C-alpha positions as CSV (number, residue, x, y, z in Angstrom):
1,M,204.2,174.6,108.2
2,P,205.0,178.1,107.0
3,F,203.0,179.2,104.0
4,W,206.1,179.4,101.8
5,R,206.7,175.7,102.3
6,K,203.2,174.6,101.5
7,K,202.8,172.5,98.3
8,S,200.5,173.5,95.5
9,K,199.3,170.7,93.3
10,S,197.4,170.8,90.0
11,T,196.3,168.0,87.7
12,D,195.7,168.0,83.9
13,H,194.6,165.4,81.4
14,V,195.9,165.1,77.8
15,V,194.0,162.8,75.4
16,G,195.4,161.7,72.1
17,E,195.0,158.9,69.5
18,S,197.3,156.5,71.4
19,G,195.8,157.1,74.8
20,R,195.8,159.6,77.6
21,A,198.2,161.1,80.1
22,E,197.5,162.4,83.6
23,I,199.9,165.2,84.5
24,D,200.4,166.2,88.1
25,V,202.4,169.4,88.8
26,T,203.5,170.0,92.4
27,E,205.0,173.4,93.2
28,R,206.8,174.6,96.3
29,R,207.9,178.1,96.8
30,G,211.6,178.6,96.0
31,E,211.9,175.2,94.2
32,L,211.5,173.9,90.6
33,P,208.0,172.3,90.0
34,F,207.9,168.5,90.3
35,I,206.0,167.1,87.2
36,D,204.7,163.5,87.3
37,I,203.3,162.1,84.1
38,T,201.2,158.9,84.2
39,P,200.5,157.6,80.6
40,S,197.6,155.2,79.8
41,L,197.5,153.6,76.3
42,T,194.3,152.7,74.5
43,P,193.9,148.9,74.2
44,E,194.2,149.0,70.4
45,Y,197.4,151.0,70.6
46,A,198.9,148.9,73.4
47,H,198.1,145.6,71.5
48,G,199.4,147.2,68.3
49,L,202.7,147.9,69.9
50,E,202.9,144.3,71.2
51,F,202.2,142.9,67.8
52,Q,204.8,145.1,66.1
53,H,207.4,144.0,68.7
54,K,206.6,140.3,68.2
55,R,206.7,140.7,64.4
56,D,210.0,142.4,64.4
57,E,211.5,140.0,66.9
58,L,210.0,136.7,65.8
59,G,208.6,137.2,62.3
60,L,205.1,137.5,61.1
61,H,204.1,133.9,61.1
62,H,205.5,132.9,64.5
63,P,202.7,131.6,66.8
64,E,203.4,134.4,69.4
65,T,203.1,137.0,66.7
66,L,199.8,135.6,65.5
67,H,198.4,135.5,69.0
68,A,199.4,139.2,69.4
69,L,197.8,140.0,66.1
70,H,194.6,138.3,67.2
71,R,194.5,140.4,70.4
72,Y,195.2,143.6,68.4
73,A,192.4,142.8,65.9
74,V,189.9,142.2,68.6
75,A,190.8,145.5,70.3
76,L,190.4,147.3,66.9
77,G,186.9,145.7,66.5
78,D,185.9,147.3,69.8
79,H,186.8,150.7,68.4
80,P,183.8,152.3,66.7
81,G,185.7,153.5,63.7
82,R,188.0,150.6,63.0
83,R,185.7,147.6,62.6
84,D,186.5,147.2,58.9
85,E,190.2,147.1,59.6
86,A,189.6,144.5,62.3
87,V,187.5,142.4,59.9
88,E,190.4,142.5,57.3
89,L,193.0,141.4,59.9
90,L,190.9,138.6,61.3
91,G,190.1,137.3,57.8
92,W,193.9,137.2,57.1
93,L,194.5,135.5,60.4
94,V,191.9,132.8,59.7
95,D,193.8,131.9,56.5
96,A,197.2,132.2,58.2
97,R,196.1,129.7,60.9
98,A,195.3,126.9,58.4
99,D,197.6,124.5,60.3
100,D,196.3,125.4,63.8
101,Q,192.6,124.5,63.8
102,Q,191.7,125.6,67.3
103,N,193.3,129.1,67.0
104,R,191.9,129.4,63.5
105,L,188.4,128.7,64.8
106,L,188.9,131.2,67.6
107,A,189.8,133.9,65.1
108,L,186.8,132.9,63.0
109,N,184.6,133.3,66.1
110,D,185.7,136.9,66.5
111,L,185.4,137.5,62.8
112,T,181.8,136.3,62.6
113,R,180.9,138.4,65.7
114,L,182.1,141.5,63.9
115,L,180.3,140.6,60.7
116,Q,177.1,140.2,62.6
117,D,177.5,143.4,64.5
118,G,178.3,145.2,61.2
119,G,175.1,143.9,59.5
120,E,177.0,141.9,56.9
121,L,174.6,139.1,57.2
122,A,175.2,137.1,54.0
123,L,179.0,136.9,54.7
124,A,178.3,136.2,58.4
125,E,176.2,133.2,57.5
126,Q,178.9,131.8,55.2
127,R,181.6,132.2,57.9
128,L,179.3,130.9,60.7
129,R,178.6,127.7,58.8
130,E,182.3,127.3,58.3
131,G,183.0,127.8,62.0
132,L,180.1,125.5,63.1
133,S,181.4,122.7,61.0
134,G,184.9,123.2,62.3
135,W,183.9,123.2,66.0
136,E,181.8,120.1,65.5
137,Q,184.7,118.2,64.0
138,L,187.1,119.5,66.7
139,R,185.1,119.1,69.9
140,G,181.8,117.5,69.0
141,R,178.2,118.6,68.6
142,D,177.5,119.1,72.3
143,D,180.5,121.2,73.1
144,A,179.6,124.6,74.6
145,Q,181.4,126.5,71.8
146,T,179.7,124.4,69.1
147,L,176.3,125.2,70.6
148,R,177.1,128.9,70.8
149,M,178.1,128.9,67.1
150,A,174.9,127.1,66.2
151,S,172.8,129.6,68.2
152,N,174.6,132.5,66.4
153,L,173.9,131.0,63.0
154,S,170.3,130.7,63.9
155,K,170.3,134.4,64.8
156,V,171.7,135.4,61.4
157,L,169.1,133.2,59.7
158,L,166.4,135.0,61.6
159,D,167.9,138.4,60.6
160,L,167.8,137.2,57.0
161,D,164.1,136.3,57.5
162,R,164.8,132.6,56.9
163,R,162.8,131.3,59.9
164,D,162.0,127.9,58.3
165,E,165.8,127.2,58.4
166,A,166.4,128.8,61.8
167,E,163.7,127.0,63.8
168,P,164.8,123.3,63.4
169,L,168.4,124.3,63.9
170,M,167.5,126.2,67.1
171,R,165.2,123.5,68.5
172,D,168.1,121.0,68.1
173,T,170.5,123.4,69.7
174,V,168.1,124.0,72.7
175,D,167.7,120.3,73.2
176,R,171.4,119.6,73.1
177,S,172.2,122.6,75.3
178,T,169.6,121.6,77.9
179,R,171.1,118.1,78.1
180,A,174.7,119.2,78.1
181,L,174.5,122.4,80.2
182,G,171.1,122.4,82.0
183,P,167.9,124.4,81.3
184,T,169.0,127.5,83.3
185,H,172.6,127.8,82.1
186,P,173.1,131.2,80.5
187,D,173.9,129.7,77.1
188,T,170.7,127.5,77.2
189,L,168.6,130.5,78.3
190,G,170.1,132.5,75.3
191,S,169.3,129.6,72.9
192,R,165.7,129.4,74.3
193,N,165.4,133.1,73.6
194,V,166.5,132.7,70.0
195,L,164.0,129.8,69.5
196,A,161.2,131.9,70.8
197,G,162.3,134.5,68.2
198,A,162.0,132.0,65.4
199,L,158.4,131.2,66.5
200,R,157.3,134.8,66.7
201,G,157.7,135.1,62.9
202,S,154.5,133.1,62.4
203,P,151.2,134.8,63.4
204,A,149.8,131.4,64.4
205,R,152.5,130.8,66.9
206,L,152.7,134.2,68.6
207,A,150.9,132.8,71.7
208,E,153.5,130.0,71.9
209,A,156.3,132.5,71.6
210,E,154.7,134.6,74.4
211,R,154.5,131.6,76.7
212,M,158.2,130.8,76.0
213,Y,159.3,134.4,76.8
214,M,157.2,134.3,80.0
215,A,158.8,131.0,81.0
216,L,162.2,132.5,80.3
217,L,161.5,135.5,82.6
218,D,160.4,133.1,85.3
219,D,163.7,131.2,85.1
220,I,165.8,134.4,85.0
221,E,164.1,136.5,87.7
222,P,165.7,137.9,89.7
223,P,168.5,138.3,87.1
224,G,172.1,137.8,88.2
225,D,175.2,139.5,86.8
226,D,175.4,136.9,84.0
227,T,171.7,137.1,83.0
228,A,170.9,140.8,83.6
229,D,171.4,141.7,79.9
230,L,169.5,138.6,78.7
231,A,166.5,139.5,80.9
232,M,166.4,142.9,79.2
233,V,166.6,141.2,75.8
234,V,163.7,138.8,76.7
235,R,161.6,141.8,77.7
236,H,162.4,143.4,74.4
237,N,161.3,140.3,72.5
238,L,158.2,140.0,74.6
239,A,157.3,143.6,73.7
240,A,157.6,142.6,70.0
241,V,155.3,139.7,70.5
242,L,152.7,141.9,72.2
243,T,153.0,144.3,69.3
244,H,152.4,141.6,66.7
245,Q,149.3,140.4,68.7
246,G,147.9,143.9,68.6
247,K,148.4,144.5,72.3
248,H,149.8,148.0,71.6
249,P,149.3,149.8,74.9
250,E,151.1,147.0,76.8
251,A,153.9,146.9,74.2
252,L,154.3,150.7,74.3
253,E,154.7,150.7,78.0
254,M,157.2,147.9,77.9
255,N,159.3,149.7,75.2
256,R,159.2,152.9,77.2
257,V,160.6,151.1,80.3
258,L,163.2,149.5,78.1
259,V,164.3,152.8,76.6
260,E,164.8,154.2,80.1
261,A,166.5,151.1,81.4
262,R,168.9,150.7,78.5
263,S,169.8,154.3,78.4
264,R,170.7,154.2,82.0
265,R,172.6,150.9,81.9
266,L,174.1,151.0,78.4
267,G,174.0,154.6,77.2
268,D,171.9,156.5,74.7
269,D,173.9,155.5,71.7
270,H,174.2,151.8,72.5
271,P,172.7,149.6,69.7
272,D,170.2,148.0,72.1
273,T,169.0,151.4,73.3
274,L,168.6,152.5,69.7
275,V,166.5,149.4,69.0
276,S,164.2,150.2,71.9
277,R,163.8,153.8,70.7
278,H,163.0,152.5,67.2
279,N,160.4,150.1,68.5
280,Y,158.8,152.7,70.7
281,A,158.3,155.0,67.7
282,V,156.8,152.2,65.6
283,V,154.3,151.2,68.4
284,L,153.4,154.9,68.9
285,N,152.6,155.2,65.2
286,S,150.3,152.1,65.5
287,L,148.4,153.8,68.3
288,G,147.7,156.8,66.0
289,H,150.3,159.2,67.3
290,V,151.6,159.7,63.8
291,T,153.3,163.1,64.0
292,E,155.1,162.3,67.2
293,A,156.1,158.9,66.0
294,E,157.6,160.3,62.7
295,T,159.6,162.9,64.6
296,L,161.1,160.3,67.0
297,L,161.8,157.9,64.1
298,A,163.6,160.5,62.1
299,R,165.9,161.2,65.1
300,V,166.5,157.5,65.6
301,L,167.5,157.1,61.9
302,D,170.0,160.0,62.2
303,D,171.5,158.2,65.3
304,Y,171.6,154.8,63.5
305,R,173.5,156.4,60.6
306,R,175.9,158.0,63.0
307,V,176.5,154.9,65.2
308,H,176.2,152.1,62.7
309,G,176.7,153.8,59.3
310,P,174.2,154.2,56.4
311,R,174.6,150.7,55.0
312,H,174.1,148.7,58.2
313,A,171.1,146.3,58.0
314,A,169.6,147.8,61.2
315,T,169.9,151.3,59.8
316,L,168.1,150.2,56.6
317,D,165.3,148.7,58.6
318,V,164.7,152.0,60.3
319,Q,164.9,153.8,57.0
320,V,162.2,151.5,55.5
321,D,159.9,152.1,58.5
322,L,160.3,155.9,58.1
323,A,159.5,155.6,54.4
324,A,156.4,153.6,55.2
325,M,155.2,156.2,57.7
326,R,155.5,158.9,55.1
327,A,153.9,156.8,52.3
328,N,151.0,156.0,54.6
329,Q,150.4,159.7,54.9
330,G,150.3,160.1,51.1
331,R,153.8,161.7,51.0
332,N,155.2,159.4,48.3
333,T,157.7,162.0,47.0
334,E,159.4,161.9,50.4
335,A,159.1,158.1,50.8
336,V,160.4,157.0,47.4
337,P,164.0,158.3,47.8
338,L,164.3,156.7,51.3
339,L,162.9,153.4,50.1
340,S,165.0,153.3,46.9
341,D,168.2,154.0,48.8
342,A,167.3,151.3,51.4
343,I,166.8,148.7,48.6
344,E,170.3,149.4,47.3
345,G,171.6,148.9,50.8
346,Y,169.8,145.6,51.2
347,R,171.3,144.3,48.0
348,S,174.7,144.5,49.6
349,T,173.7,143.3,53.1
350,H,171.2,140.6,52.2
351,G,172.2,139.7,48.7
352,P,170.7,140.9,45.3
353,D,168.2,138.0,45.1
354,H,166.9,138.1,48.7
355,P,163.1,138.1,49.0
356,L,163.1,141.4,50.9
357,V,164.8,143.1,48.0
358,R,162.2,141.8,45.6
359,E,159.3,142.7,47.9
360,L,160.5,146.3,48.6
361,S,161.2,146.7,44.8
362,T,157.6,145.9,44.1
363,V,156.4,148.4,46.8
364,L,158.7,151.1,45.3
365,T,157.1,150.6,41.9
366,Q,153.6,150.9,43.4
367,L,154.7,154.2,45.0
368,G,155.8,155.5,41.6
369,G,159.6,155.1,42.1
């Protein structure tokens, strides 16, 4: 082919709020360029357009419109900066579905997930109890969705430090899940992991928790596609048990491996990676590497604030640990503002009368705050 007939092709990418477009420009000497544009909408924008179309065509309360709104809200919840908007839409949808119990409960499932992920634990508990009661009435206590809801409620109770309530609920859930689904079903494995987490809150039962985690790893290994993430979670929890038993070198090494593995699999800013980095810094401090631990934890706190926001329960936990590190070094003037701010945050996430709020308020007074 003569050189003047050869085609020259270039590709460019344009990214905007609604999505991205791939632009291919093909040029041939003596002819006008041929431009091919391939658009790709973001999920939230695409589902938003679908919802608007259904609303304009069928009306807001038509079942197809409500289904489209549900998909739109879930897509928004997956967007880092639009979780609050998704929570508001799902809350409205739960009320709008009053006459359709199954779809109402499905919307409630997604709402409770976002509340948990957002650290709004008191509200998450309230909604989870509502959802659990609804699924029990609709499908029975041994239905897979009912069991998942019970497991999620136990997780929130653990996050609220109410282990005495979480443990009996979780034991019952594990027993029913084992009978209904089998001991190695992914949902049963997940429930067993939550139960072991309830046990590790008691110093006298750490050895039992460690045995449960080891048994879980035996049942998971080698992990499949549906259990790979759970295997990582179990290792994380086992590292915590080792820490509580004073086996700090073993715990440090396990957390180091988890940081590397989660960064590689999930990314540096993934919430699970941040948790492993947090734990690594805490164990490092326990081993006496105070300066290095504080430097690492300060970076982790900055990342938590950026990823989760300053009032997320997990962010506040890191903030309290950093305040404790500084107070233990006699640097109360630096620790007090951090702790005081964390207490205000816990009042909104855990409730004003939560024991943690009272406990930390006492510590703040002792530090001179």
